[in-house]
N, C-alpha and C positions, 0 to 999 in steps of 0.2 A: 639729239642727232650728232653722228659721228663726223667730227671735223675733217676725217682724211677722204671720205667716198660721200657722204650727206645721207647716206642711210639713217633708219630708225636707230634709236639708242636700243640699250640691252634689257630695257624694264621687260620685255615680252618674250624674253629668252627662256626656254623649258627645256630641261634635261630630263629624258624621260628612260626608264628600262622597260623594255616588253616584259609580259607578265611570264611567270615559269622560266626566269632567267637562271641559268645554273650557278650563279653565283647569290649568294645570300647576303653579301655585304657585312658580313661580321668579319672584318680584317683580321687575321690572325698573327699578323705581323706587326711590329709596334715600332717601323721605320716612321719617320717623319715626312709626310707629304710636302713636296714644294709647293704648298697651296696656299698664300698669304692672302689671298682673295684682295689683293690691291686691284678694286675695278678701272680699267684703262679708260672708261669715261667717267670722271668724276665732276665733269659738268662745272669746272672751276672756267666760270665764262669770263672771257677777256674783255668785255665791255663795260666792266664797272668803274673803268676809269673816269676822271672828269675830261671831258670832251674839250680839245683845245680852242674850238670854235663856237664862241657863244651867240655869233652872229648879232651882237650888239654895236651896230656901228656909230663913233663918236660924233660923226659929221652930221649936223644939222641941216646942213645946205642939199638942194635938191641935185641929186647927181644924174648926169645926163645916161648914165649906165645902167642897165637892170642887173647887172651882176649875177646873171644867170648861168653859173659855172657848170658845164656839162660832166665835169669830173667830181661829184660831190663824195669826198672822202671815200673813193674808191680804194686807193693805196693803202689807207689806213686800215681798210677790211681785209685787204690781201695780206697784208702783213701779220696781222693778227691771226688769219686764218692759218697762214703758214706755220706760225709758232705754236699755233695748237695742235695742227698735224703733226710736228715734230714731237710735241709732248706725248700725243696719244700712241704713235710709233715707239718713241723709244720706251716708254712703259708696257707695251706689247710686246717688245723685245727681250725686255728683263725677264718677263715672265715665259716666254717662250723659252728662253735658255735655261731657265730653271726645269721648267718641262723636260728639255731635252736632256738634262742632267739625271733627272728622275728614269727618265726610260732608259738611258744608258747603263744606269745603276742596274737595271733588272735584265737588261741584254733584249729589250724590246725593240725590235725595228719597225718604226713607223713610217708610213708612207702615205705622203697627202695626195690624193687623187682628186683633179679638178678638170673641168669641162664647162661646156654651155650646157643647158638643159637638153636632153634628148639624145646625148651621144654614145648611151649605152653603159655608162659607168656600173650601175648596178648590177646589170646582166654581166658585166667582165667581172665584178666580184663575186657574182653567185659562182658563176664557172670556175673561177680560182679557188674559192673555198672547197667546192665539191670536188676538184682535180688533186690540191695539194694539202688540205686540210688534214688528211690522214697524216701525213709527214710532220707536220709542224701546228700546233696550237694557234690559232688565228682568232682575231676578234676586230671589231668595226665600230668605228664612230660615226654615225651617220649626222649628216648636215642638211636641214632643209628648212624652209621659212614656216611651214607648216606641214601636219599631218605625219602619221605613223606608216604610211604606205611602204616606203623602202626599207625602214628597220623592220617590218614584219617579214618583208621578202628575204632578208639576212636571216632574220631570227629562223626562219623555215628551213635553213640550211644546217641547223644546230649549231650556228656561230653564237656565241657571245656578242651583244650589240648594244647599243644605248644610242638614243635619240636625242639629238640637239635640235629643236626648234627655235631659229632665230628670229620670229616674228617679223617685224618690218627690215631685220638686217639682211645684207646680201651678201654676208661670209661669215665664217668661223674666224674666232680670234683666240690668241692665247689662253685667256682667261676662261673662255669655254672650254675649251681643250683641257686646261687643268682641272674644272669641275667633271669634265666627261671621265676624264682617268681615274677620278674618285670614285664616281659611279661604276665604271667598268673593271678598275683593278687587274689589267692584264696579267696574264700569268709571266713570270721569267721567262727568258728566251722563246718569246713567241713573236708574233706577226701582226702588226697592227694598221688595218687599213683605215684611212680618213677620208671619207667621201664627202666633200666640201660642197657647199651650196652651189647649184649651177649657175655659174657667173666666171666669165674669161676676163673681167676685169680686176674688182676687188679683191677676190682670193691672192692674188699674186703680190700685193702688198704686205698681208699678215703672215709673219713666221708663225707657226704654230709649236715648234720645237721638234719637227719630225726629221728623220734623217734624208729624205729626198722628197722630190716633187715629180709627180706624172701628171701630163697635161693628155686628156683624151680627146680627140676629135674625131667625126665620122665622116665618111666619104659624101654624107650628102648635105655636108655644111659648107663646102666651097672650098677650092685650092689656096684661097687668098687669106685664110684664116690668120696665118702666122704676122703677115703684113698689118692687117687690121687691128689686132691684138697684141703687139711686141712685147708689153711688159710680161705677159703670161709667158710667152713662149721664152723670154730671155730669164726668166727666174727658173724654168724646167730643168730637170735632169735627164726626162725621158718624154718623148711624144709618142702616144700611140695612136694610130690611124685605125678606127674600128670600123666594124663592117663592110670588109672588104669583099664579101662574097656580093654586095651590090655594086662592084665596080664596074661590069659589064653594062649595068643599065643607068649610069649617072655620068655626069660629066666632071670627073675627078682626074687629077694629074699627080700622081704620087710621087715621081720625081721632081715636079716642079714645086710641091708644096715642101718637100724636104729641102730643096734649093731655098727656098723662101724662109724656111725656118733656121736653116744654119746661117742665114745672112744676119739673123738677129741673133742667134746663140751658136757661136760655129762649134763648139764641143757638144752640141744636142744629140742623144742618141734616137732614133727613129725605127719602130717597130710597126708593121701593116700586119694585121690579125683581123679575124673574126670572132667574135665572143659567141655568135650564135652558133657556126660551125666548126669551130676549133680551129681554122685554119691560120697557121702562125702562132697559135698561141702558146707553144714550147718557149718560142725566143722570149716571150714575157716571163716564164717562170725561171727561165736562164738568167735572166736580169735580175731577178728578186734573189735568186741563189748567189749572185755575184756581190749584192749588197750586204 
């Protein structure tokens, strides 16, 4: 179990390349990949020390107190959990920096796209690939707990894609990203989208080695999302408010949402668009170009 968020460990993680992938995985280049396969979850459990409380009281007299202590070792557990969490994140950050160097050395722009389920991430990527894929090579790392559904949608655009199924995990981490890069082998000077697992909590904690982080919310989710999930919005470089074509039919205040988001992250950039109709989509493409 992950000490950071409590999700399942990576024993169920699977990285799959859809059939008829344009890359045959014979890597003609002899560069060294930054993949040392140091697993962030090495299960060095902190609870193998001798417990200081053996509960053998040397007093043989009858004590009037029952010694029912309401705080049975909660402080010890909390300290150990925080320590393990720090180790997990430190290991992840080291692998992320190696990923970042690997990507930078090949001129690959990696964007980590995060959201809650159903915000329209995959639809946005499908349209983006269709509109700008002719100008620059694009590849995608798809993150989901199960199924190849989104990877198959991306593959239908003609884009190179690998699917990372996290099993019980609720986020991608740097080691999963490293293995996905090995399988995907994105072309030099290309654009790489990472579609993270649908979750507005844990993905914010895990650096993957990306250049920038994009958070997608939809107008059907509620104006107060930035206040409910502040860590995600604090970690973002750009927020996309998607499904703008539904604004006349829902109770969503774009200006107020922007105010909430910038109260968490004053430097946050905001774009309102519709991946379905194309409304405002050029702002997204301009933002990518500036990266």
